[in-house]
C-alpha angles and dihedrals in degrees: 000000000000134000092271091055090049092052092049093047095050093044084064093043097048098083094051104023097105092054098043121030091007090066093046091050096049096102093053092050092050093050094049095045092047089059093044093050089064090060133075138228133024123357127197116200110197112203095018090173114180091348098254091151097046098087090051097064117098115249094242088072125082109221128203120181133193134185138168094224117081090194091057091046092052089059091046092052091048089053092052091051094044094051098036095236102183096177094068106105096188146325115222138185102236143146111249089216093059109035115189094217130104121254116285094008097145138051092209130024120191130185115184120189090344109110095069090053104050121087094228114032095180092054091051092049091054090051091051088050092049099052094043115095119239107271090023127116136246114202125194129189111188150138114258117190129229128217103219139047131035092305092055090049094051092045090055090049090053094048096089090055094062095112092048101045094036102238142069113253090193109060123145124216092233090069091075097040094083108105124102094205101044114088114198104235102168140016120188131177114224141203137292097069095311093294091134134047132200117216121190117197128187118210105236113153113243095003100093123115093263091052091050092052092049095049099039122096119256116277092244092053092051093047092062091065096046126097114239112276119219113228115252117252114254118259112265110268093229094057092044092054093049091049094049092047092050092049091047093053095047099042095039093057100042137043104339097066111123091205090057093052093045091049092048091048091053092049092049092047090050091049093051092047090056 
């Protein structure tokens, strides 16, 4: 999926985004903005979309937003005018993988539901790291896939539809843990049903996950100094079955239904054709 595919997908999503995915993503937005509102200074929201989060920011913050979709940005600018949001510094059409801002321009950088959309997640992460000031924070809200269970099966079935629905259903957490200067300070599972995760990074040069891996001793060397660890007992079969059944019922009926996404895609295509 390239930038052109993303633009086309979100041109179709723009008219209905607030009432579909925007509703599903509400919890993640609220959690991220609540953390950001406790901070000070300049905020960059990457993938601002239709601007659903903009009215939620406290007025002591200066907000800049970027997005690749001009149709989404038109709705965001209309929201700013309609609600008189004076703390919005600007909304720009821009590629998240090539941000047109100087190094360390922002005290907080947030990307909500963006990483599964961009063609090169590592490139975007390094741009977020670059424009964040030392001591500042980078906050991600995103879907990270799992390999096993019903959810893993459905995510793999959705994978071929990435260009049509506008995001990657299969997206591993490791793809965002790539920056030497971003230390992972918090990881939080979000509603609905744990489909989304919030990651909060602090920019501390040399203390990121990559830096820790490079400077840490080899696993074999560490193991020599460790006391033997007894293996954990397996989870009781009864509890495991109940958990799998519950997850199957919830996830099977809601958002991860391939027929739902195909139907929605056809309706959007028909709407755009008209």
